[in-house]
TORPA-4810 file (N, C-alpha, C, O; in nm, 3 decimals):
<nodes>
NODE_1_7.189_8.912_8.432_7.185_8.950_8.592_7.267_8.868_8.673_7.301_8.753_8.646_M
NODE_2_7.311_8.965_8.821_7.390_8.898_8.940_7.319_8.892_9.099_7.253_8.971_9.166_R
NODE_3_7.357_8.791_9.114_7.299_8.845_9.274_7.393_8.818_9.315_7.479_8.780_9.235_K
NODE_4_7.417_8.821_9.419_7.564_8.794_9.510_7.512_8.738_9.670_7.399_8.736_9.719_A
NODE_5_7.611_8.706_9.712_7.550_8.675_9.867_7.717_8.656_9.901_7.806_8.612_9.828_C
NODE_6_7.724_8.713_10.061_7.881_8.726_10.156_7.926_8.590_10.175_7.850_8.515_10.236_V
NODE_7_8.027_8.550_10.138_8.069_8.453_10.220_8.246_8.545_10.310_8.335_8.607_10.253_L
NODE_8_8.235_8.523_10.409_8.343_8.619_10.499_8.435_8.436_10.576_8.385_8.338_10.631_A
NODE_9_8.525_8.457_10.553_8.623_8.371_10.642_8.640_8.415_10.793_8.692_8.523_10.818_P
NODE_10_8.594_8.327_10.899_8.586_8.357_10.993_8.477_8.418_11.099_8.461_8.402_11.220_L
NODE_11_8.395_8.510_10.978_8.240_8.578_10.990_8.155_8.551_10.846_8.182_8.524_10.729_L
NODE_12_8.033_8.575_10.930_7.970_8.507_10.793_7.842_8.623_10.804_7.804_8.658_10.916_V
NODE_13_7.782_8.677_10.683_7.687_8.722_10.634_7.603_8.698_10.485_7.653_8.633_10.393_A
NODE_14_7.530_8.732_10.481_7.457_8.687_10.353_7.352_8.811_10.306_7.307_8.891_10.388_A
NODE_15_7.330_8.812_10.208_7.247_8.922_10.130_7.243_8.919_9.991_7.345_8.939_9.925_W
NODE_16_7.134_8.898_9.941_7.084_8.867_9.789_7.095_9.059_9.746_7.074_9.156_9.820_L
NODE_17_7.119_9.056_9.661_7.112_9.174_9.557_6.967_9.186_9.561_6.882_9.118_9.619_A
NODE_18_6.958_9.278_9.495_6.778_9.306_9.477_6.779_9.272_9.314_6.866_9.317_9.240_P
NODE_19_6.665_9.182_9.266_6.635_9.074_9.134_6.575_9.163_8.993_6.453_9.149_8.983_A
NODE_20_6.602_9.202_8.944_6.603_9.207_8.831_6.538_9.148_8.738_6.610_9.064_8.683_I
NODE_21_6.367_9.155_8.668_6.301_9.102_8.602_6.378_9.012_8.422_6.387_9.056_8.307_A
NODE_22_6.408_8.909_8.468_6.478_8.831_8.371_6.414_8.685_8.341_6.372_8.623_8.439_R
NODE_23_6.404_8.639_8.239_6.380_8.483_8.250_6.430_8.357_8.344_6.376_8.251_8.379_A
NODE_24_6.556_8.416_8.369_6.606_8.321_8.453_6.640_8.378_8.611_6.699_8.483_8.637_Q
NODE_25_6.604_8.313_8.674_6.601_8.380_8.818_6.734_8.256_8.896_6.727_8.139_8.859_T
NODE_26_6.827_8.290_8.983_6.838_8.214_9.108_6.880_8.294_9.218_6.882_8.416_9.224_C
NODE_27_6.914_8.207_9.309_6.870_8.242_9.445_6.970_8.104_9.509_7.016_7.998_9.464_S
NODE_28_6.969_8.169_9.621_7.106_8.091_9.716_6.981_7.985_9.820_6.898_8.025_9.901_F
NODE_29_7.004_7.883_9.787_6.880_7.789_9.855_6.932_7.741_10.025_6.862_7.709_10.121_T
NODE_30_7.107_7.754_10.010_7.149_7.709_10.146_7.280_7.783_10.159_7.348_7.794_10.057_N
NODE_31_7.323_7.836_10.271_7.403_7.892_10.259_7.505_8.009_10.249_7.545_8.009_10.366_G
NODE_32_7.566_8.097_10.195_7.729_8.015_10.230_7.738_7.986_10.343_7.693_8.074_10.417_P
NODE_33_7.794_7.859_10.415_7.813_7.855_10.542_7.964_7.897_10.572_8.044_7.843_10.496_T
NODE_34_8.029_8.000_10.689_8.183_8.011_10.711_8.279_7.961_10.712_8.311_7.848_10.751_A
NODE_35_8.334_8.039_10.670_8.484_7.940_10.641_8.575_7.998_10.748_8.586_8.118_10.774_L
NODE_36_8.638_7.898_10.806_8.697_7.937_10.917_8.784_7.862_10.957_8.779_7.739_10.954_S
NODE_37_8.904_7.955_11.012_9.056_7.882_11.021_9.116_7.848_11.168_9.073_7.904_11.269_F
NODE_38_9.167_7.801_11.170_9.268_7.779_11.346_9.370_7.718_11.305_9.403_7.607_11.264_A
NODE_39_9.452_7.912_11.349_9.577_7.855_11.231_9.684_7.878_11.342_9.647_7.948_11.436_Y
NODE_40_9.803_7.831_11.345_9.924_7.794_11.419_10.047_7.834_11.343_10.089_7.756_11.258_D
NODE_41_10.131_7.987_11.372_10.161_7.971_11.289_10.347_7.954_11.300_10.442_8.009_11.243_P
NODE_42_10.330_7.824_11.425_10.443_7.729_11.393_10.413_7.614_11.336_10.513_7.551_11.305_A
NODE_43_10.331_7.573_11.316_10.277_7.468_11.264_10.391_7.476_11.083_10.407_7.579_11.016_A
NODE_44_10.435_7.374_11.057_10.524_7.314_10.951_10.386_7.304_10.804_10.432_7.294_10.690_A
NODE_45_10.275_7.307_10.816_10.182_7.276_10.728_10.079_7.396_10.709_10.050_7.477_10.797_A
NODE_46_10.033_7.394_10.592_9.915_7.535_10.551_9.766_7.417_10.645_9.714_7.306_10.659_A
NODE_47_9.770_7.538_10.674_9.564_7.521_10.730_9.480_7.552_10.654_9.467_7.665_10.606_T
NODE_48_9.398_7.440_10.626_9.279_7.422_10.530_9.151_7.375_10.591_9.135_7.274_10.660_D
NODE_49_9.068_7.461_10.556_8.928_7.385_10.556_8.829_7.436_10.426_8.884_7.428_10.315_S
NODE_50_8.707_7.480_10.428_8.591_7.472_10.357_8.530_7.518_10.390_8.535_7.565_10.503_S
NODE_51_8.426_7.534_10.302_8.237_7.602_10.298_8.160_7.585_10.189_8.196_7.615_10.075_A
NODE_52_8.060_7.540_10.215_7.984_7.544_10.068_7.887_7.608_10.113_7.865_7.639_10.230_S
NODE_53_7.797_7.637_9.980_7.667_7.676_9.914_7.584_7.588_9.830_7.608_7.476_9.784_F
NODE_54_7.481_7.665_9.822_7.381_7.561_9.737_7.287_7.658_9.630_7.212_7.724_9.702_T
NODE_55_7.271_7.679_9.538_7.195_7.801_9.450_7.107_7.706_9.372_7.149_7.594_9.346_F
NODE_56_6.969_7.751_9.329_6.906_7.678_9.222_6.850_7.798_9.140_6.831_7.911_9.187_D
NODE_57_6.826_7.759_9.009_6.806_7.887_8.917_6.738_7.830_8.852_6.765_7.716_8.815_C
NODE_58_6.628_7.893_8.817_6.500_7.871_8.737_6.463_7.896_8.567_6.446_8.017_8.548_Q
NODE_59_6.454_7.853_8.500_6.443_7.952_8.343_6.544_7.923_8.297_6.633_7.856_8.351_G
NODE_60_6.544_7.983_8.161_6.663_8.003_8.102_6.809_7.957_8.057_6.804_7.864_7.977_G
NODE_61_6.909_7.990_8.080_7.042_7.888_8.072_7.092_7.834_8.145_7.177_7.894_8.211_N
NODE_62_7.067_7.704_8.170_7.091_7.615_8.270_7.237_7.684_8.284_7.196_7.770_8.361_P
NODE_63_7.382_7.716_8.270_7.493_7.768_8.305_7.486_7.830_8.345_7.423_7.917_8.285_K
NODE_64_7.539_7.871_8.498_7.599_7.926_8.561_7.726_7.952_8.582_7.804_7.857_8.576_V
NODE_65_7.773_8.075_8.609_7.933_8.145_8.650_7.943_8.187_8.791_7.898_8.295_8.830_M
NODE_66_8.017_8.083_8.883_8.047_8.152_9.040_8.176_8.188_8.986_8.239_8.137_8.893_V
NODE_67_8.216_8.339_9.103_8.306_8.411_9.101_8.335_8.491_9.193_8.270_8.591_9.224_A
NODE_68_8.432_8.455_9.243_8.472_8.484_9.439_8.522_8.647_9.424_8.612_8.665_9.342_L
NODE_69_8.476_8.763_9.494_8.609_8.857_9.465_8.704_8.827_9.534_8.719_8.714_9.581_S
NODE_70_8.801_8.943_9.555_8.931_8.914_9.636_8.965_8.973_9.748_9.073_8.973_9.808_S
NODE_71_8.779_9.067_9.791_8.837_9.033_9.928_8.926_9.163_9.973_8.918_9.258_9.895_G
NODE_72_8.996_9.179_10.068_9.091_9.302_10.138_9.260_9.274_10.038_9.355_9.348_10.065_A
NODE_73_9.272_9.183_9.946_9.379_9.154_9.938_9.372_9.110_9.759_9.260_9.119_9.708_G
NODE_74_9.454_9.077_9.694_9.421_9.051_9.558_9.378_8.852_9.537_9.363_8.771_9.629_T
NODE_75_9.371_8.833_9.427_9.344_8.709_9.411_9.451_8.627_9.436_9.414_8.510_9.445_F
NODE_76_9.571_8.643_9.451_9.710_8.546_9.500_9.814_8.673_9.563_9.883_8.745_9.492_N
NODE_77_9.806_8.680_9.709_9.670_8.598_9.765_9.586_8.700_9.786_9.596_8.816_9.745_P
NODE_78_9.475_8.633_9.874_9.408_8.710_9.951_9.422_8.697_10.078_9.464_8.592_10.128_R
NODE_79_9.365_8.866_10.189_9.427_8.864_10.269_9.327_8.875_10.392_9.221_8.931_10.363_Q
NODE_80_9.339_8.831_10.525_9.250_8.846_10.614_9.314_8.987_10.698_9.426_9.036_10.687_M
NODE_81_9.236_9.015_10.758_9.307_9.182_10.846_9.262_9.195_10.965_9.145_9.211_11.000_V
NODE_82_9.365_9.187_11.034_9.303_9.273_11.169_9.415_9.379_11.238_9.529_9.376_11.283_L
NODE_83_9.294_9.487_11.215_9.405_9.673_11.223_9.490_9.629_11.110_9.435_9.565_11.020_G
NODE_84_9.606_9.652_11.103_9.727_9.683_11.027_9.799_9.542_10.971_9.870_9.523_10.871_A
NODE_85_9.758_9.460_11.064_9.860_9.292_10.991_9.738_9.219_10.892_9.616_9.233_10.905_D
NODE_86_9.781_9.169_10.831_9.733_9.076_10.692_9.775_8.953_10.726_9.890_8.953_10.769_R
NODE_87_9.700_8.801_10.721_9.740_8.695_10.713_9.693_8.657_10.543_9.587_8.672_10.483_L
NODE_88_9.808_8.609_10.509_9.789_8.544_10.392_9.738_8.403_10.373_9.784_8.301_10.425_N
NODE_89_9.588_8.417_10.250_9.522_8.275_10.240_9.495_8.291_10.076_9.528_8.380_9.997_Y
NODE_90_9.401_8.137_10.053_9.318_8.171_9.946_9.205_8.096_9.899_9.162_8.011_9.977_N
NODE_91_9.175_8.102_9.840_9.003_8.007_9.805_9.040_7.963_9.677_9.122_8.032_9.618_L
NODE_92_8.994_7.858_9.617_9.049_7.768_9.561_8.889_7.716_9.512_8.782_7.730_9.571_Y
NODE_93_8.930_7.623_9.323_8.766_7.538_9.333_8.815_7.393_9.360_8.730_7.308_9.384_I
NODE_94_8.907_7.370_9.358_8.956_7.203_9.391_9.024_7.184_9.480_9.134_7.236_9.494_D
NODE_95_8.939_7.056_9.608_9.054_6.954_9.696_9.168_7.056_9.710_9.194_7.158_9.775_A
NODE_96_9.238_6.957_9.591_9.364_6.951_9.566_9.404_7.113_9.572_9.507_7.146_9.513_A
NODE_97_9.332_7.207_9.635_9.438_7.322_9.634_9.505_7.381_9.545_9.603_7.446_9.582_R
NODE_98_9.464_7.372_9.377_9.572_7.411_9.262_9.510_7.507_9.211_9.581_7.602_9.180_T
NODE_99_9.371_7.519_9.184_9.313_7.649_9.110_9.270_7.737_9.207_9.185_7.715_9.293_Q
NODE_100_9.329_7.831_9.189_9.243_7.984_9.236_9.098_8.012_9.200_9.051_7.987_9.090_I
NODE_101_9.012_8.080_9.333_8.895_8.060_9.247_8.871_8.181_9.228_8.831_8.246_9.325_W
NODE_102_8.889_8.253_9.092_8.860_8.409_9.125_8.726_8.480_9.076_8.617_8.456_9.128_G
NODE_103_8.749_8.580_8.958_8.619_8.655_8.937_8.607_8.652_8.784_8.522_8.712_8.718_D
NODE_104_8.701_8.577_8.741_8.684_8.535_8.554_8.783_8.649_8.465_8.793_8.673_8.344_G
NODE_105_8.852_8.705_8.589_8.905_8.829_8.513_9.071_8.761_8.493_9.124_8.712_8.394_T
NODE_106_9.127_8.785_8.646_9.223_8.736_8.653_9.283_8.567_8.663_9.382_8.512_8.616_A
NODE_107_9.185_8.527_8.738_9.198_8.367_8.747_9.083_8.337_8.759_9.002_8.398_8.829_Y
NODE_108_9.051_8.203_8.665_8.914_8.138_8.630_8.833_8.155_8.736_8.865_8.181_8.852_P
NODE_109_8.669_8.129_8.666_8.591_8.077_8.769_8.488_7.979_8.719_8.455_7.982_8.600_M
NODE_110_8.446_7.911_8.784_8.377_7.813_8.799_8.254_7.809_8.725_8.171_7.896_8.753_D
NODE_111_8.218_7.702_8.611_8.131_7.705_8.555_7.997_7.615_8.601_8.039_7.500_8.594_G
NODE_112_7.881_7.611_8.636_7.796_7.495_8.671_7.652_7.480_8.628_7.555_7.547_8.664_I
NODE_113_7.658_7.360_8.529_7.517_7.341_8.455_7.395_7.267_8.555_7.288_7.234_8.504_D
NODE_114_7.425_7.242_8.719_7.350_7.154_8.770_7.231_7.254_8.837_7.229_7.377_8.833_R
NODE_115_7.164_7.191_8.879_7.064_7.270_9.012_7.084_7.198_9.127_7.095_7.075_9.122_K
NODE_116_7.093_7.267_9.247_7.054_7.254_9.406_7.164_7.133_9.456_7.155_7.047_9.544_K
NODE_117_7.279_7.172_9.349_7.418_7.129_9.418_7.461_7.165_9.522_7.418_7.271_9.567_T
NODE_118_7.539_7.107_9.582_7.572_7.147_9.688_7.727_7.237_9.588_7.760_7.214_9.472_P
NODE_119_7.779_7.314_9.663_7.894_7.402_9.568_8.014_7.375_9.715_7.983_7.356_9.833_Y
NODE_120_8.136_7.383_9.662_8.251_7.337_9.814_8.359_7.478_9.757_8.393_7.493_9.640_V
NODE_121_8.386_7.540_9.836_8.500_7.667_9.824_8.591_7.596_9.952_8.562_7.573_10.070_V
NODE_122_8.747_7.565_9.850_8.823_7.536_9.944_8.890_7.663_9.986_8.873_7.776_9.941_Y
NODE_123_8.967_7.623_10.079_9.038_7.768_10.149_9.141_7.702_10.212_9.130_7.589_10.261_G
NODE_124_9.293_7.803_10.212_9.381_7.754_10.312_9.459_7.847_10.326_9.476_7.927_10.234_R
NODE_125_9.553_7.863_10.495_9.637_7.998_10.477_9.764_7.912_10.485_9.784_7.800_10.534_V
NODE_126_9.835_7.991_10.428_9.953_7.953_10.406_10.048_7.970_10.557_10.047_8.061_10.640_F
NODE_127_10.141_7.822_10.554_10.200_7.817_10.663_10.327_7.937_10.691_10.350_8.006_10.592_A
NODE_128_10.392_7.961_10.787_10.508_8.055_10.847_10.422_8.160_10.832_10.417_8.193_10.714_G
NODE_129_10.369_8.209_10.884_10.326_8.388_10.884_10.320_8.386_11.042_10.228_8.330_11.102_Q
NODE_130_10.412_8.444_11.097_10.428_8.520_11.197_10.325_8.639_11.221_10.336_8.736_11.146_W
NODE_131_10.259_8.639_11.285_10.149_8.782_11.279_10.091_8.813_11.400_10.117_8.711_11.465_V
NODE_132_10.024_8.894_11.480_9.999_8.918_11.609_9.862_8.825_11.646_9.756_8.850_11.588_T
NODE_133_9.866_8.765_11.700_9.735_8.658_11.780_9.624_8.773_11.768_9.631_8.891_11.804_P
NODE_134_9.509_8.697_11.701_9.393_8.788_11.722_9.301_8.702_11.607_9.349_8.612_11.538_G
NODE_135_9.182_8.739_11.601_9.040_8.708_11.495_9.057_8.772_11.371_8.992_8.876_11.366_T
NODE_136_9.151_8.736_11.220_9.148_8.789_11.161_9.066_8.745_11.027_9.055_8.627_10.993_Y
NODE_137_9.007_8.859_10.951_8.871_8.846_10.890_8.861_8.920_10.718_8.916_9.017_10.667_S
NODE_138_8.795_8.851_10.685_8.769_8.876_10.498_8.655_8.837_10.465_8.595_8.732_10.489_D
NODE_139_8.614_8.974_10.379_8.466_8.930_10.318_8.481_8.903_10.205_8.592_8.947_10.174_T
NODE_140_8.414_8.834_10.085_8.418_8.768_9.985_8.271_8.733_9.961_8.193_8.664_10.027_I
NODE_141_8.252_8.823_9.806_8.130_8.804_9.795_8.117_8.717_9.650_8.160_8.752_9.540_V
NODE_142_8.062_8.623_9.677_8.026_8.562_9.571_7.924_8.572_9.474_7.816_8.532_9.517_V
NODE_143_7.922_8.623_9.333_7.848_8.644_9.252_7.843_8.471_9.141_7.925_8.383_9.113_T
NODE_144_7.686_8.503_9.107_7.604_8.389_9.040_7.650_8.506_8.864_7.653_8.628_8.877_L
NODE_145_7.660_8.481_8.809_7.659_8.474_8.623_7.543_8.404_8.570_7.535_8.281_8.578_N
NODE_146_7.447_8.482_8.514_7.393_8.400_8.422_7.311_8.466_8.337_7.254_8.405_8.246_Y
</nodes>
């Protein structure tokens, strides 16, 4: 069964897919929060940010795999969009931003066997991208596989 929630850098919206009857149920109990960046193309370093969410699963197998969609780009890099312009970024499993968070096909998804634990998504906009000023956005679907 899958339940989904939307996590959007700069913008946020949330929804839950209709539940299908099954022994185990999972639901988001907090978030996800918005992942926002204040990007300066002249900065020498990348711009980092993070967002969080919490979910709870009742019954069945306590192991839950969390996948993040590729959004407007691919997994490496993901892209925020403003009209025809693109701003490359990515989402990571770890605070060091070394493991790209994927959907379990091209890149790993993270497995969790804890309930009601805050989960953090680490984001990074890469330095040196000279793009048109404005508000760039992307929509990422968070999927819980259980």
